[in-house]
N, C-alpha and C positions, 0 to 999 in steps of 0.2 A: 292745347296739346299739339306738339309739332307733328306734322304729317310727313316729314322728310324720312326717307328710308335709311336704316342703319347700314353703314358701309362696312362690309367685312374687311378684316385686315388683309393686307396684301401678303403674298407668299414670301416676299423678301423680308417683311417685318417679322413674320413668324420664325423665319430662320435666324434672324438676329436675336429674338427673344430666347429661342432654344439654346443658341450658342452661349448667351449670357448665363442662362440657368445651369448649363453644363459646367461652365467655368466656376460658378459659385460652388456647385457641388464638389468639383475637384479640389477647390481650395479647402473646403470643409473637411474632406476626406484626408487630404495630406496633413492638415493641421492635427486631426485626431490621431493619425498614425504616429506622427512625430511626438506628440505628447505621451502616447502610450510607450514608445521606445525610450523616451527620456525617463519616464516614471519607472520602467523596468530596470533601466541601468542604475537608477538611484536605489531601488530596492535591493538589487544585487550587491551594490556597494555596502549597504547597511547590513545585509546578511553576512557578507565577508568579514565586516568589522566585528559583528556579534559572535561569529564562529571562533575567533581567537580568544581563549580564556584570559581573564585578568587575574593575576596572582599577586600575593604579597609575600614578603620574606620574613623569616624569623631571625632573632638575634642570637648568635652562637656565643656562649660564654666558655672561655677556656678555664679548665680547672687547674689552678696553680696553687691555691692555698690548701693546707691540710684539711681533711674532712673529719668531722666528729661522727663516730659510730657508737651507738648505744644499744646494748643487748642485755636481756635479763640473765641473771646468774643465780646459782645456788651455792651457799657456803657450806663446806664440809670440813670436819676436823682433819688435822694433819695425820693423826693416827686415831683409829677407833676400834674398840674391841667389845664384843658382846661376850660376857664371861659365863661359861657353863660350869657345872660341877663335874668333877672327874670321879666322884665316889657317890654311892647311893646311901641315903639316910634321911635324917630330919634336920631342919635348920635349928641350930641351938640358939643363935642370935646374930644380929647384924650390927656392925660397928660404924658404918658410914651411910649417909643418906644422899639424896640428890643434891647437887650443888657443892658437895664437899670437895676440897682440894686434897688430892692424895699423892703420895710418892710411890715409886716403884717398890713393890714388896710389902706395902702397908696392908694390914689386915682389914678386910671388908666384912667377912662373916665367918662363922664357925658351924660345922656340920657334925651332928652326932651320927656315928656309924657303928652300931652294935654288932651287926653282922660281920663287918670288916675286922672289928676288934677280935672276935672269936676266931676268925680265919688266921689272924696273926698268931694267936696263942696256939692254935693247932699246928701251925707251921713251925713254931719254935719247938714244940714237943717232937715233931718229926725230925728236926735237926738233932735233938738229943738222942733219939733212937738211931739215927744214921751215924752219929759219932761213935756210939757203942758198937754197932755192927762193923764199922770201919776199923776200930781199934782191935776187935777180936780177929777180924780177917787178916789184918796186918801181922799180928802175932803168929797166927796159924801158918801163914805163908812163910814167915821167917823160920819157924821151927822145921817145916818140911824142907826148906832149902838147906838147912843145917844137916839134915839126915842124908842128903843125896851123896856126899862123898863116901859114906860107909855103905851105900846101896841098901839102906834099911827100908827105903821107900822107892816106889817106881817114879821114874822121871815124869810120866804122864800125870800122876797124882800130885806131884809137886807143882807142875805147871798149872794144874786146875786150881790149887789153892792160891797161887799167885794171881791168876786171872780173877778169882773171886774177890781177892783183896782190892784189885783195881776197880772192879764193879762197885764194891761197897764204897770206895772213895768217890766215884762218880755220883752215886746216889746221895752221898753227904754234900757234895758240891751243889747238886740240884736242890736239895732241901735248904741249904743256906741261901741260894739265889732266890728261892721262893720267899724266904723271910725278908730279904732285901726288897723284893718287889712289893710285898705287903706293907713294909715300913715306908716305902716311897708313896704308896697309896694312902697311908695314914697321914702323910704330910699334906695331902690334898684336902684334909678336913678343914684346913685353914684356907679360905678363899682370899687371895691377895691381889692387889692392883698390878697389872703387867707393866705399867710405865707411869711416869708422872702425868697427871691430868686431872680431869674433873669427872665426878660421878654424874652422869646425865640421866641415868635411869636405875631404879631399884624395883625388881619384879618379883620379889619374894618376901616372906615374913616369917616370924618365929613359929615353929611347929609345922611348917609346910613340908610335904613330902618332896624329897630331892631325888631326881633320877639322873644318873651319870650320862655324860656324852651329849651330843647335839640333838639327840632324840628327846631330851628333856627340855624344860623351860630354862631360858637364860635367866641368870640371877641378877647381874648388874651390867650396866654399860658404862664404859670409861672412855672419855675422849681427851686426846691431847690437843689443846687449843693454843699452845704457844705460837703456832703458826696455823693458818687455815689454807685450805684449797678452795678455789672458786671455779665452778664448772659452768661453761656457757656452750650453747649450740650456735655455731657460726654458719651463716649461709655459705654454700659451696662457692659462690662467686667471690667471696672475701677470704676464703680459707688460706689463700696464698699470701695474704697480707699479715695474718696473725701468726707471726713467727716467734720462736723462743727469744726472749730478751726484750720484746716490745712492752713498753710501760703503759699502764692504764690507771684509771682512778675509778672508784665505785662509791656509792652512797647507799644508806639503809633508811627505811621508812622511820625507824625509831630514833634516828639521829638526824633530823632535818638540818640542812645547811652544812653538815660535816662531810668531808671527803677523805677517803682512805686510799693509800697507794697499793698497787699490785703490779705484778710482772708476769708475763706469759712464760711458762716453763715447759709445756708439752702440748702436743696435739695427737689425737688418735690416728691421724693419717688414714682415715676411713670416712666415707660418706654414708650416712644412714639412708636407706632406700626410701623410707616413708617420708622423711622431712627434707631430704637433700641438704643435710647440714653435717658439720664436723664438730666433734666434741673437743673443746679446747680447755686446758687447765691453766689456771693462774695460781700464784701463791702470794700471801700477804702476811706480814708480821702482826701479832696480836698481843702486844706487851701489856695492855690494860685490860684484856679480857672482855672487850666490848663486842667482839664478833662471836656470834653464837652458831652452833651447828644447825644446819637446815634453814638458815635465814635467807630471805630473798634479797637480792641486791641488783642495782642497776649499774652495769659496768660500761665505762666510757673510754673509747679509744680515739687517739689522734692519728689518723692514717695519712701517710704522705700522698701527695697528689700524683696520679699516674700521668706519665708523659703522653702527649697527643690525645688527651681526653677532653672532650667538649660536652657541654650541657645544652640541651635544647628542649623546647616545650614538647609535651607528649602529643600534642595535636599535630605535629609534623610527621608522626609515624604512619607508615602505610603497610598494614599487614598484607601478606601475600603467601602463596603456597611455596615460595622460595625463601621464607623467613621475613624478617623485618627490613623494610626499605624506607628510604627517604627520596623525595623528588628534589634534585639539584638543578638550578637554572644555570645554563652555560652562557658563555660570552656571546654566542650567536642567537640567544633568545630561545633556545630549544631545551626541552626537559630531558634529563638523564636520570633514570631510576637506578639508585645505588643501594646495594645491600650493606647493612651496618651490623656491628656487634655491640650489644647493649651491656652496660655495667649495672650500676645501682639504679633502682627505681625510686625516685624522690617524690613521688606523688604527681604533682602537676608538671614535673620535668623528669627527664631521664639522662643518664650519662651514656655517651657513645665512646667506646674505647678503641674502636677500629672502624675504618671506612670513611671517616670525615676528617677534614682539617679546618682550623678556624677561619680560613679564607673562603671556604665554600659558601655558596648562596643557596640556602635551603628554603623551599617553599612551605609556607604555613597552611595547614588545612587544605591539602591538595584535593581537587575534585576527584570523585571516583572514576570518572571517564578519562582522566588524564593518562596519556600514553607516553611511552618512551620515544623520544625524538619529536614530540609535538611542539609546535611553536606557541609561545604564550607571550603576553605583554605584562610588564610590571606596573602595578598600580602606583599612581602618583603618591608621593610622600605627603602625609598630612602635616601642614605647617603647625608649628607649636603655637599655643595660645599666646596672644599678646599680653605682655605684663602691664598691669595697671600702674598708673602714675602715682 
């Protein structure tokens, strides 16, 4: 073991070692700070990139071709009458049943009216009495007038007889009028068809008690089906397109594959508050009698395309408290929220009738946080798949 004493480092050496250590520490510190600054700058750059939303655009389709509109409709007769009795009695017999083709004035049924018959006989007897009274009063008045020149009777008495004769003539006229009224009522014992048509209902039978007027039960229903009326409820948004003269076709479930022609003839010009729809009437010829009253029909219209109307997916719509809006991407890459007016709802797409043009770039499924004037970037277009050899 060496016995030489350990020589302590000199003061100068210690200073050199300390300086070297300080230099190394300074280098390490500077390097760490630099790395932190560079990392922070990179993170800020990434955050800035992430803060700009990436959006995609929808394809706008301009509506140029006519659109087919289908609405449910109900067929009604051109004319329809529920026939009531105008006299009281018992049904003697009916001559026509449901489905019968009848002409105007053709007998449908006959009613027994014993009470009315007795009233007519009584009225005729009253006429006979009135005629006798009238004849006697006329003779008396003529005689009293003949005595006036000789002053055998007073002028007042002669005038009284003349007035009595006039009253008796008025009573005779009233009695005759009552007979004519009862005779007219007698004619209503024959229930006849009011127009050419089809008996669609018979609501009485032989021996049934018949009450006159609308308070009683209707006896028959007759429908004129040489033409039919078709009624549809058109949505308010389309009521301006369904004008008189517009042609349409319709089909019926019982005649699959067959189409019938119709034309719009009238509109109610009123919107129902509950359904927000307008009643529209069409007419169609029915020469073969295939169209029945009350039948259900599907009515098809070919509506002309509206100018400046575009169609876009419903996903592009942005509901707001100011109505429906869409986000439009400007040339500067900024978003402009634009209010639009919608037309028909086609399910997965909607029609915009005002507020857009086919050249606008509309953002699809815009984020909820998207603001007016915000900068966005457009997603890169997906290349089409390569075709196989």
